[in-house]
N, CA, C and O atoms as a GROMACS GRO file, in nm:
protein
  528
    1MET      N    1   1.136   1.185  -3.659
    1MET     CA    2   1.034   1.121  -3.604
    1MET      C    3   0.950   1.239  -3.604
    1MET      O    4   0.984   1.356  -3.590
    2ASN      N    5   0.754   1.156  -3.633
    2ASN     CA    6   0.702   1.201  -3.691
    2ASN      C    7   0.612   1.275  -3.556
    2ASN      O    8   0.687   1.246  -3.463
    3LYS      N    9   0.530   1.330  -3.513
    3LYS     CA   10   0.407   1.346  -3.419
    3LYS      C   11   0.347   1.293  -3.301
    3LYS      O   12   0.335   1.339  -3.188
    4ARG      N   13   0.308   1.174  -3.362
    4ARG     CA   14   0.222   1.085  -3.384
    4ARG      C   15   0.311   0.984  -3.356
    4ARG      O   16   0.250   0.887  -3.311
    5GLN      N   17   0.469   0.959  -3.368
    5GLN     CA   18   0.558   0.868  -3.329
    5GLN      C   19   0.589   0.891  -3.161
    5GLN      O   20   0.587   0.819  -3.061
    6ARG      N   21   0.621   1.045  -3.194
    6ARG     CA   22   0.676   1.107  -3.047
    6ARG      C   23   0.527   1.119  -2.918
    6ARG      O   24   0.556   1.126  -2.798
    7GLU      N   25   0.427   1.120  -2.949
    7GLU     CA   26   0.317   1.070  -2.867
    7GLU      C   27   0.318   0.977  -2.852
    7GLU      O   28   0.233   0.965  -2.764
    8LYS      N   29   0.372   0.837  -2.884
    8LYS     CA   30   0.359   0.698  -2.863
    8LYS      C   31   0.477   0.743  -2.793
    8LYS      O   32   0.438   0.810  -2.698
    9ILE      N   33   0.600   0.738  -2.796
    9ILE     CA   34   0.747   0.720  -2.679
    9ILE      C   35   0.678   0.818  -2.529
    9ILE      O   36   0.674   0.794  -2.409
   10GLU      N   37   0.638   0.923  -2.606
   10GLU     CA   38   0.577   0.994  -2.454
   10GLU      C   39   0.455   0.918  -2.345
   10GLU      O   40   0.428   0.934  -2.226
   11LYS      N   41   0.423   0.864  -2.413
   11LYS     CA   42   0.331   0.776  -2.322
   11LYS      C   43   0.389   0.637  -2.242
   11LYS      O   44   0.352   0.592  -2.134
   12LEU      N   45   0.507   0.578  -2.349
   12LEU     CA   46   0.566   0.507  -2.302
   12LEU      C   47   0.691   0.519  -2.192
   12LEU      O   48   0.724   0.446  -2.098
   13LEU      N   49   0.750   0.653  -2.249
   13LEU     CA   50   0.782   0.717  -2.122
   13LEU      C   51   0.753   0.704  -2.009
   13LEU      O   52   0.829   0.665  -1.921
   14LEU      N   53   0.589   0.751  -1.991
   14LEU     CA   54   0.507   0.771  -1.873
   14LEU      C   55   0.473   0.674  -1.834
   14LEU      O   56   0.454   0.664  -1.713
   15LYS      N   57   0.448   0.549  -1.931
   15LYS     CA   58   0.385   0.458  -1.836
   15LYS      C   59   0.530   0.403  -1.794
   15LYS      O   60   0.504   0.384  -1.675
   16GLU      N   61   0.638   0.372  -1.804
   16GLU     CA   62   0.792   0.334  -1.789
   16GLU      C   63   0.822   0.450  -1.642
   16GLU      O   64   0.882   0.413  -1.540
   17ARG      N   65   0.773   0.567  -1.660
   17ARG     CA   66   0.781   0.628  -1.504
   17ARG      C   67   0.740   0.598  -1.411
   17ARG      O   68   0.782   0.597  -1.295
   18GLU      N   69   0.605   0.557  -1.484
   18GLU     CA   70   0.468   0.508  -1.355
   18GLU      C   71   0.517   0.428  -1.260
   18GLU      O   72   0.534   0.438  -1.138
   19ARG      N   73   0.545   0.311  -1.375
   19ARG     CA   74   0.623   0.170  -1.301
   19ARG      C   75   0.722   0.184  -1.231
   19ARG      O   76   0.715   0.131  -1.120
   20LEU      N   77   0.800   0.228  -1.253
   20LEU     CA   78   0.936   0.268  -1.161
   20LEU      C   79   0.931   0.331  -1.034
   20LEU      O   80   0.999   0.279  -0.946
   21LEU      N   81   0.839   0.472  -0.992
   21LEU     CA   82   0.780   0.516  -0.917
   21LEU      C   83   0.718   0.408  -0.836
   21LEU      O   84   0.764   0.383  -0.724
   22GLU      N   85   0.627   0.351  -0.877
   22GLU     CA   86   0.557   0.263  -0.754
   22GLU      C   87   0.633   0.150  -0.731
   22GLU      O   88   0.613   0.112  -0.615
   23HIS      N   89   0.744   0.048  -0.814
   23HIS     CA   90   0.857   0.007  -0.764
   23HIS      C   91   0.929   0.034  -0.660
   23HIS      O   92   0.945  -0.040  -0.562
   24LEU      N   93   0.988   0.172  -0.682
   24LEU     CA   94   1.031   0.246  -0.552
   24LEU      C   95   0.960   0.282  -0.441
   24LEU      O   96   1.007   0.261  -0.329
   25ALA      N   97   0.858   0.330  -0.456
   25ALA     CA   98   0.770   0.278  -0.309
   25ALA      C   99   0.741   0.194  -0.288
   25ALA      O  100   0.718   0.205  -0.168
   26GLU      N  101   0.716   0.076  -0.320
   26GLU     CA  102   0.733  -0.083  -0.246
   26GLU      C  103   0.821  -0.071  -0.195
   26GLU      O  104   0.820  -0.136  -0.090
   27PHE      N  105   0.942   0.002  -0.217
   27PHE     CA  106   1.082  -0.041  -0.144
   27PHE      C  107   1.090   0.037  -0.014
   27PHE      O  108   1.184   0.014   0.063
   28ASP      N  109   1.027   0.100   0.006
   28ASP     CA  110   1.012   0.218   0.065
   28ASP      C  111   0.941   0.163   0.150
   28ASP      O  112   0.976   0.153   0.267
   29GLU      N  113   0.833   0.122   0.104
   29GLU     CA  114   0.764   0.119   0.183
   29GLU      C  115   0.754  -0.076   0.282
   29GLU      O  116   0.681  -0.097   0.379
   30ARG      N  117   0.832  -0.165   0.230
   30ARG     CA  118   0.910  -0.314   0.281
   30ARG      C  119   1.036  -0.228   0.433
   30ARG      O  120   1.050  -0.256   0.552
   31PHE      N  121   1.101  -0.120   0.338
   31PHE     CA  122   1.212  -0.086   0.472
   31PHE      C  123   1.163  -0.037   0.598
   31PHE      O  124   1.194  -0.068   0.713
   32ALA      N  125   1.060   0.064   0.541
   32ALA     CA  126   1.009   0.132   0.696
   32ALA      C  127   0.974   0.046   0.828
   32ALA      O  128   0.965   0.094   0.941
   33GLU      N  129   0.954  -0.108   0.786
   33GLU     CA  130   0.897  -0.139   0.842
   33GLU      C  131   1.025  -0.214   0.930
   33GLU      O  132   0.988  -0.304   1.006
   34ILE      N  133   1.124  -0.194   0.927
   34ILE     CA  134   1.225  -0.250   0.994
   34ILE      C  135   1.269  -0.151   1.060
   34ILE      O  136   1.291  -0.041   1.010
   35ASP      N  137   1.296  -0.195   1.240
   35ASP     CA  138   1.307  -0.102   1.306
   35ASP      C  139   1.446  -0.011   1.334
   35ASP      O  140   1.522  -0.026   1.238
   36GLN      N  141   1.493   0.065   1.420
   36GLN     CA  142   1.645   0.133   1.444
   36GLN      C  143   1.705   0.022   1.424
   36GLN      O  144   1.792   0.028   1.336
   37ASP      N  145   1.685  -0.108   1.488
   37ASP     CA  146   1.804  -0.159   1.507
   37ASP      C  147   1.826  -0.229   1.394
   37ASP      O  148   1.941  -0.271   1.383
   38GLY      N  149   1.732  -0.262   1.285
   38GLY     CA  150   1.745  -0.343   1.153
   38GLY      C  151   1.712  -0.456   1.193
   38GLY      O  152   1.760  -0.554   1.135
   39GLU      N  153   1.623  -0.472   1.301
   39GLU     CA  154   1.534  -0.574   1.278
   39GLU      C  155   1.377  -0.579   1.258
   39GLU      O  156   1.288  -0.510   1.308
   40ILE      N  157   1.372  -0.674   1.175
   40ILE     CA  158   1.243  -0.676   1.096
   40ILE      C  159   1.101  -0.762   1.189
   40ILE      O  160   0.979  -0.761   1.170
   41SER      N  161   1.186  -0.828   1.289
   41SER     CA  162   1.061  -0.850   1.337
   41SER      C  163   1.133  -0.876   1.515
   41SER      O  164   1.253  -0.900   1.523
   42HIS      N  165   1.058  -0.870   1.627
   42HIS     CA  166   1.120  -0.858   1.764
   42HIS      C  167   1.159  -1.042   1.789
   42HIS      O  168   1.229  -1.080   1.882
   43TYR      N  169   1.103  -1.130   1.694
   43TYR     CA  170   1.232  -1.265   1.735
   43TYR      C  171   1.338  -1.294   1.687
   43TYR      O  172   1.375  -1.293   1.569
   44PRO      N  173   1.390  -1.322   1.785
   44PRO     CA  174   1.565  -1.412   1.779
   44PRO      C  175   1.590  -1.459   1.605
   44PRO      O  176   1.486  -1.519   1.578
   45LEU      N  177   1.633  -1.458   1.543
   45LEU     CA  178   1.652  -1.555   1.382
   45LEU      C  179   1.793  -1.618   1.456
   45LEU      O  180   1.871  -1.576   1.542
   46HIS      N  181   1.779  -1.755   1.367
   46HIS     CA  182   1.944  -1.783   1.350
   46HIS      C  183   2.050  -1.670   1.268
   46HIS      O  184   2.039  -1.574   1.191
   47MET      N  185   2.162  -1.750   1.341
   47MET     CA  186   2.259  -1.646   1.239
   47MET      C  187   2.272  -1.699   1.091
   47MET      O  188   2.264  -1.602   1.016
   48ALA      N  189   2.285  -1.783   1.041
   48ALA     CA  190   2.228  -1.812   0.940
   48ALA      C  191   2.102  -1.713   0.824
   48ALA      O  192   2.116  -1.653   0.717
   49ASP      N  193   1.984  -1.738   0.917
   49ASP     CA  194   1.835  -1.672   0.885
   49ASP      C  195   1.896  -1.516   0.877
   49ASP      O  196   1.831  -1.457   0.791
   50GLU      N  197   1.985  -1.439   0.930
   50GLU     CA  198   2.035  -1.308   0.983
   50GLU      C  199   2.140  -1.241   0.844
   50GLU      O  200   2.151  -1.124   0.805
   51GLY      N  201   2.208  -1.374   0.791
   51GLY     CA  202   2.264  -1.370   0.690
   51GLY      C  203   2.211  -1.345   0.582
   51GLY      O  204   2.253  -1.265   0.498
   52THR      N  205   2.096  -1.426   0.574
   52THR     CA  206   2.040  -1.440   0.417
   52THR      C  207   1.901  -1.300   0.435
   52THR      O  208   1.821  -1.300   0.342
   53GLU      N  209   1.884  -1.221   0.517
   53GLU     CA  210   1.810  -1.149   0.572
   53GLU      C  211   1.891  -1.049   0.504
   53GLU      O  212   1.859  -0.996   0.397
   54THR      N  213   2.010  -1.024   0.579
   54THR     CA  214   2.114  -0.869   0.507
   54THR      C  215   2.148  -0.922   0.334
   54THR      O  216   2.180  -0.831   0.258
   55MET      N  217   2.141  -1.052   0.283
   55MET     CA  218   2.165  -1.053   0.160
   55MET      C  219   2.062  -1.006   0.037
   55MET      O  220   2.076  -0.951  -0.072
   56GLU      N  221   1.930  -1.070   0.132
   56GLU     CA  222   1.784  -0.988   0.031
   56GLU      C  223   1.810  -0.824   0.046
   56GLU      O  224   1.805  -0.773  -0.066
   57GLN      N  225   1.836  -0.732   0.145
   57GLN     CA  226   1.836  -0.627   0.200
   57GLN      C  227   1.922  -0.590   0.087
   57GLN      O  228   1.881  -0.505   0.008
   58GLU      N  229   2.034  -0.644   0.072
   58GLU     CA  230   2.161  -0.564  -0.019
   58GLU      C  231   2.112  -0.568  -0.147
   58GLU      O  232   2.130  -0.467  -0.215
   59LYS      N  233   2.033  -0.696  -0.214
   59LYS     CA  234   1.988  -0.722  -0.329
   59LYS      C  235   1.899  -0.630  -0.368
   59LYS      O  236   1.912  -0.581  -0.480
   60GLU      N  237   1.760  -0.576  -0.259
   60GLU     CA  238   1.693  -0.505  -0.284
   60GLU      C  239   1.729  -0.360  -0.321
   60GLU      O  240   1.695  -0.290  -0.416
   61PHE      N  241   1.836  -0.330  -0.183
   61PHE     CA  242   1.903  -0.208  -0.205
   61PHE      C  243   1.950  -0.175  -0.382
   61PHE      O  244   1.902  -0.080  -0.443
   62LEU      N  245   2.027  -0.248  -0.428
   62LEU     CA  246   2.082  -0.249  -0.552
   62LEU      C  247   1.972  -0.234  -0.632
   62LEU      O  248   1.969  -0.133  -0.703
   63LEU      N  249   1.839  -0.345  -0.639
   63LEU     CA  250   1.748  -0.287  -0.724
   63LEU      C  251   1.695  -0.198  -0.716
   63LEU      O  252   1.653  -0.155  -0.823
   64ALA      N  253   1.673  -0.142  -0.630
   64ALA     CA  254   1.622   0.001  -0.584
   64ALA      C  255   1.689   0.110  -0.651
   64ALA      O  256   1.629   0.201  -0.708
   65SER      N  257   1.860   0.095  -0.640
   65SER     CA  258   1.916   0.210  -0.713
   65SER      C  259   1.956   0.162  -0.862
   65SER      O  260   2.059   0.216  -0.900
   66GLN      N  261   1.908   0.091  -0.935
   66GLN     CA  262   1.874   0.065  -1.047
   66GLN      C  263   1.757   0.139  -1.078
   66GLN      O  264   1.759   0.213  -1.177
   67ASP      N  265   1.670   0.132  -1.020
   67ASP     CA  266   1.580   0.140  -1.082
   67ASP      C  267   1.569   0.369  -1.077
   67ASP      O  268   1.536   0.450  -1.163
   68GLY      N  269   1.597   0.377  -0.992
   68GLY     CA  270   1.662   0.490  -0.964
   68GLY      C  271   1.766   0.575  -1.023
   68GLY      O  272   1.788   0.694  -1.000
   69ARG      N  273   1.835   0.488  -1.112
   69ARG     CA  274   1.927   0.518  -1.215
   69ARG      C  275   1.817   0.534  -1.372
   69ARG      O  276   1.808   0.628  -1.451
   70GLN      N  277   1.745   0.401  -1.369
   70GLN     CA  278   1.674   0.404  -1.491
   70GLN      C  279   1.557   0.544  -1.514
   70GLN      O  280   1.529   0.603  -1.619
   71LEU      N  281   1.513   0.565  -1.392
   71LEU     CA  282   1.439   0.711  -1.336
   71LEU      C  283   1.423   0.832  -1.390
   71LEU      O  284   1.338   0.904  -1.443
   72TYR      N  285   1.565   0.830  -1.348
   72TYR     CA  286   1.709   1.006  -1.423
   72TYR      C  287   1.707   0.970  -1.536
   72TYR      O  288   1.754   1.058  -1.608
   73ALA      N  289   1.657   0.830  -1.623
   73ALA     CA  290   1.699   0.838  -1.769
   73ALA      C  291   1.556   0.858  -1.831
   73ALA      O  292   1.536   0.922  -1.935
   74VAL      N  293   1.451   0.792  -1.752
   74VAL     CA  294   1.352   0.865  -1.797
   74VAL      C  295   1.309   0.981  -1.778
   74VAL      O  296   1.238   1.030  -1.865
   75ASP      N  297   1.341   1.058  -1.659
   75ASP     CA  298   1.313   1.191  -1.672
   75ASP      C  299   1.408   1.301  -1.732
   75ASP      O  300   1.373   1.417  -1.708
   76GLU      N  301   1.515   1.284  -1.801
   76GLU     CA  302   1.592   1.303  -1.859
   76GLU      C  303   1.520   1.266  -2.059
   76GLU      O  304   1.514   1.356  -2.142
   77ALA      N  305   1.495   1.184  -2.075
   77ALA     CA  306   1.415   1.190  -2.190
   77ALA      C  307   1.325   1.231  -2.219
   77ALA      O  308   1.305   1.244  -2.340
   78LEU      N  309   1.195   1.286  -2.093
   78LEU     CA  310   1.111   1.330  -2.130
   78LEU      C  311   1.130   1.478  -2.120
   78LEU      O  312   1.055   1.549  -2.186
   79ARG      N  313   1.240   1.541  -2.031
   79ARG     CA  314   1.296   1.635  -2.094
   79ARG      C  315   1.316   1.745  -2.174
   79ARG      O  316   1.310   1.867  -2.166
   80LYS      N  317   1.347   1.638  -2.273
   80LYS     CA  318   1.436   1.697  -2.395
   80LYS      C  319   1.312   1.690  -2.493
   80LYS      O  320   1.290   1.772  -2.582
   81LEU      N  321   1.224   1.569  -2.460
   81LEU     CA  322   1.072   1.570  -2.509
   81LEU      C  323   0.997   1.683  -2.520
   81LEU      O  324   0.912   1.694  -2.609
   82TYR      N  325   1.023   1.784  -2.424
   82TYR     CA  326   0.886   1.831  -2.406
   82TYR      C  327   1.034   2.026  -2.452
   82TYR      O  328   1.022   2.129  -2.517
   83LYS      N  329   1.102   1.985  -2.397
   83LYS     CA  330   1.212   2.116  -2.394
   83LYS      C  331   1.264   2.125  -2.562
   83LYS      O  332   1.206   2.201  -2.638
   84ARG      N  333   1.367   2.048  -2.604
   84ARG     CA  334   1.391   2.029  -2.773
   84ARG      C  335   1.340   1.897  -2.795
   84ARG      O  336   1.380   1.809  -2.718
   85PRO      N  337   1.238   1.862  -2.910
   85PRO     CA  338   1.181   1.823  -2.918
   85PRO      C  339   1.274   1.782  -3.061
   85PRO      O  340   1.291   1.661  -3.080
   86GLU      N  341   1.302   1.829  -3.110
   86GLU     CA  342   1.415   1.846  -3.239
   86GLU      C  343   1.498   1.739  -3.194
   86GLU      O  344   1.511   1.624  -3.235
   87GLU      N  345   1.542   1.792  -3.118
   87GLU     CA  346   1.679   1.684  -3.042
   87GLU      C  347   1.642   1.533  -3.053
   87GLU      O  348   1.711   1.450  -3.112
   88PHE      N  349   1.491   1.502  -2.972
   88PHE     CA  350   1.518   1.340  -2.931
   88PHE      C  351   1.500   1.288  -3.048
   88PHE      O  352   1.476   1.344  -3.154
   89GLY      N  353   1.510   1.207  -3.031
   89GLY     CA  354   1.546   1.072  -3.112
   89GLY      C  355   1.674   1.099  -3.196
   89GLY      O  356   1.674   1.062  -3.313
   90LYS      N  357   1.764   1.150  -3.154
   90LYS     CA  358   1.871   1.180  -3.232
   90LYS      C  359   1.982   1.177  -3.120
   90LYS      O  360   1.985   1.259  -3.028
   91CYS      N  361   2.065   1.082  -3.135
   91CYS     CA  362   2.155   0.978  -3.125
   91CYS      C  363   2.329   1.079  -3.072
   91CYS      O  364   2.411   1.126  -3.151
   92GLU      N  365   2.336   1.082  -2.923
   92GLU     CA  366   2.427   1.214  -2.887
   92GLU      C  367   2.569   1.181  -2.913
   92GLU      O  368   2.664   1.258  -2.901
   93ARG      N  369   2.571   1.068  -2.946
   93ARG     CA  370   2.708   1.021  -3.018
   93ARG      C  371   2.765   1.052  -3.160
   93ARG      O  372   2.877   1.088  -3.198
   94CYS      N  373   2.648   1.026  -3.227
   94CYS     CA  374   2.692   1.054  -3.432
   94CYS      C  375   2.607   1.167  -3.476
   94CYS      O  376   2.644   1.245  -3.564
   95GLY      N  377   2.450   1.178  -3.393
   95GLY     CA  378   2.435   1.258  -3.442
   95GLY      C  379   2.312   1.219  -3.511
   95GLY      O  380   2.220   1.293  -3.545
   96GLY      N  381   2.324   1.037  -3.536
   96GLY     CA  382   2.227   1.009  -3.657
   96GLY      C  383   2.072   0.993  -3.530
   96GLY      O  384   2.048   0.982  -3.410
   97GLU      N  385   2.002   1.001  -3.664
   97GLU     CA  386   1.863   0.882  -3.610
   97GLU      C  387   1.883   0.805  -3.506
   97GLU      O  388   2.004   0.787  -3.492
   98ILE      N  389   1.830   0.760  -3.439
   98ILE     CA  390   1.835   0.647  -3.287
   98ILE      C  391   1.706   0.525  -3.393
   98ILE      O  392   1.712   0.402  -3.403
   99GLY      N  393   1.623   0.604  -3.443
   99GLY     CA  394   1.514   0.493  -3.484
   99GLY      C  395   1.393   0.470  -3.408
   99GLY      O  396   1.394   0.434  -3.290
  100PHE      N  397   1.294   0.489  -3.472
  100PHE     CA  398   1.138   0.462  -3.382
  100PHE      C  399   1.150   0.282  -3.316
  100PHE      O  400   1.136   0.256  -3.197
  101GLU      N  401   1.174   0.189  -3.409
  101GLU     CA  402   1.149   0.072  -3.358
  101GLU      C  403   1.272   0.060  -3.218
  101GLU      O  404   1.261  -0.028  -3.133
  102ARG      N  405   1.357   0.139  -3.218
  102ARG     CA  406   1.483   0.097  -3.089
  102ARG      C  407   1.380   0.214  -3.013
  102ARG      O  408   1.378   0.194  -2.892
  103LEU      N  409   1.320   0.294  -3.042
  103LEU     CA  410   1.324   0.392  -2.903
  103LEU      C  411   1.150   0.347  -2.825
  103LEU      O  412   1.114   0.390  -2.715
  104GLU      N  413   1.046   0.233  -2.934
  104GLU     CA  414   0.967   0.173  -2.898
  104GLU      C  415   1.015   0.038  -2.786
  104GLU      O  416   0.945   0.023  -2.686
  105ILE      N  417   1.114  -0.038  -2.802
  105ILE     CA  418   1.192  -0.068  -2.676
  105ILE      C  419   1.285  -0.018  -2.595
  105ILE      O  420   1.304  -0.062  -2.482
  106VAL      N  421   1.324   0.039  -2.627
  106VAL     CA  422   1.392   0.111  -2.460
  106VAL      C  423   1.367   0.297  -2.532
  106VAL      O  424   1.429   0.349  -2.625
  107PRO      N  425   1.266   0.352  -2.453
  107PRO     CA  426   1.250   0.470  -2.506
  107PRO      C  427   1.298   0.591  -2.458
  107PRO      O  428   1.254   0.700  -2.494
  108ALA      N  429   1.410   0.567  -2.357
  108ALA     CA  430   1.485   0.646  -2.283
  108ALA      C  431   1.617   0.591  -2.368
  108ALA      O  432   1.736   0.590  -2.335
  109ALA      N  433   1.565   0.557  -2.464
  109ALA     CA  434   1.755   0.564  -2.565
  109ALA      C  435   1.827   0.741  -2.634
  109ALA      O  436   1.770   0.829  -2.698
  110ARG      N  437   1.927   0.735  -2.599
  110ARG     CA  438   2.020   0.817  -2.604
  110ARG      C  439   2.093   0.808  -2.694
  110ARG      O  440   2.154   0.899  -2.750
  111TYR      N  441   2.092   0.665  -2.723
  111TYR     CA  442   2.226   0.634  -2.915
  111TYR      C  443   2.101   0.529  -2.933
  111TYR      O  444   2.003   0.483  -2.875
  112CYS      N  445   2.209   0.522  -3.112
  112CYS     CA  446   2.168   0.451  -3.176
  112CYS      C  447   2.222   0.309  -3.195
  112CYS      O  448   2.321   0.265  -3.136
  113VAL      N  449   2.131   0.227  -3.303
  113VAL     CA  450   2.182   0.070  -3.196
  113VAL      C  451   2.392   0.081  -3.253
  113VAL      O  452   2.468   0.048  -3.162
  114ALA      N  453   2.450   0.115  -3.368
  114ALA     CA  454   2.553   0.115  -3.431
  114ALA      C  455   2.644   0.194  -3.267
  114ALA      O  456   2.728   0.154  -3.186
  115CYS      N  457   2.592   0.279  -3.282
  115CYS     CA  458   2.666   0.342  -3.136
  115CYS      C  459   2.707   0.305  -3.038
  115CYS      O  460   2.820   0.315  -2.990
  116LYS      N  461   2.592   0.247  -2.991
  116LYS     CA  462   2.590   0.189  -2.837
  116LYS      C  463   2.662   0.057  -2.836
  116LYS      O  464   2.731   0.027  -2.738
  117ARG      N  465   2.651  -0.024  -2.943
  117ARG     CA  466   2.722  -0.134  -2.956
  117ARG      C  467   2.888  -0.156  -3.006
  117ARG      O  468   2.968  -0.248  -2.989
  118HIS      N  469   2.894  -0.052  -3.059
  118HIS     CA  470   3.085   0.018  -3.076
  118HIS      C  471   3.092   0.028  -2.902
  118HIS      O  472   3.153  -0.055  -2.836
  119MET      N  473   3.028   0.129  -2.850
  119MET     CA  474   3.073   0.137  -2.718
  119MET      C  475   3.075   0.059  -2.632
  119MET      O  476   3.159   0.069  -2.543
  120GLU      N  477   2.954  -0.073  -2.636
  120GLU     CA  478   2.942  -0.206  -2.521
  120GLU      C  479   3.063  -0.284  -2.591
  120GLU      O  480   3.067  -0.392  -2.531
  121GLU      N  481   3.172  -0.282  -2.697
  121GLU     CA  482   3.233  -0.372  -2.802
  121GLU      C  483   3.348  -0.313  -2.706
  121GLU      O  484   3.419  -0.374  -2.626
  122ASN      N  485   3.346  -0.139  -2.747
  122ASN     CA  486   3.473  -0.099  -2.660
  122ASN      C  487   3.491  -0.058  -2.485
  122ASN      O  488   3.599  -0.031  -2.431
  123GLY      N  489   3.417  -0.060  -2.448
  123GLY     CA  490   3.404  -0.073  -2.287
  123GLY      C  491   3.386   0.121  -2.298
  123GLY      O  492   3.385   0.168  -2.185
  124GLU      N  493   3.375   0.205  -2.385
  124GLU     CA  494   3.375   0.327  -2.382
  124GLU      C  495   3.257   0.357  -2.312
  124GLU      O  496   3.154   0.292  -2.332
  125GLY      N  497   3.263   0.466  -2.217
  125GLY     CA  498   3.186   0.532  -2.168
  125GLY      C  499   3.027   0.449  -2.116
  125GLY      O  500   2.916   0.495  -2.144
  126ALA      N  501   3.042   0.362  -2.062
  126ALA     CA  502   2.933   0.256  -1.967
  126ALA      C  503   2.854   0.371  -1.927
  126ALA      O  504   2.884   0.472  -1.864
  127ASP      N  505   2.716   0.322  -1.994
  127ASP     CA  506   2.605   0.422  -1.928
  127ASP      C  507   2.524   0.339  -1.881
  127ASP      O  508   2.476   0.251  -1.952
  128GLU      N  509   2.491   0.353  -1.741
  128GLU     CA  510   2.394   0.286  -1.628
  128GLU      C  511   2.282   0.325  -1.672
  128GLU      O  512   2.198   0.241  -1.642
  129ASN      N  513   2.228   0.431  -1.744
  129ASN     CA  514   2.118   0.467  -1.734
  129ASN      C  515   2.062   0.420  -1.862
  129ASN      O  516   1.978   0.498  -1.907
  130GLU      N  517   2.081   0.328  -1.924
  130GLU     CA  518   2.062   0.270  -2.041
  130GLU      C  519   2.097   0.151  -2.103
  130GLU      O  520   2.193   0.132  -2.178
  131ALA      N  521   1.986   0.048  -2.053
  131ALA     CA  522   2.005  -0.103  -2.031
  131ALA      C  523   2.044  -0.152  -2.227
  131ALA      O  524   2.132  -0.234  -2.254
  132ALA      N  525   1.977  -0.097  -2.314
  132ALA     CA  526   1.969  -0.193  -2.416
  132ALA      C  527   2.019  -0.109  -2.515
  132ALA      O  528   2.032  -0.150  -2.630
   0.00000   0.00000   0.00000
C-alpha cells in the first residue's frame, strides 16, 4: 500500500470515527432525559406502551454497544496505521495483503477476504469488531 492509499484510508477511518462518536453522543443525550425511576415523562403509560418503550430502549442499547465495538476497531486500526504503518493493511491471520479495495469498504478490516470468508464458514473466532 502506498502513501496516498494510506492517507485515503486514514481519512475514511477518521470520518467513520467521527460518525460513531456522534451517534454515541446522540444516544447519551436521548437517555439522559430518562428520570431515575426510568420514566421519560410524568404521564402514566399503558402497560403495552411501557413494553414497547422498554423494547425500544433495549434496541438502542444494543445499537450503542455495536457502535462502541466498531469505534474500538476503528481506533485500533488508526493506532496501527500511526505506530506500525508497515503492518497496516496486512491480514492478521495469514500475513498477506488485505487489499486496498477491501479497505476502502471496511477501513478497519483486520483480515483479507479469503481468511475472513474461511473464518465465517468455519465459525472460527467470531470477530465482532469487523462487519465484513
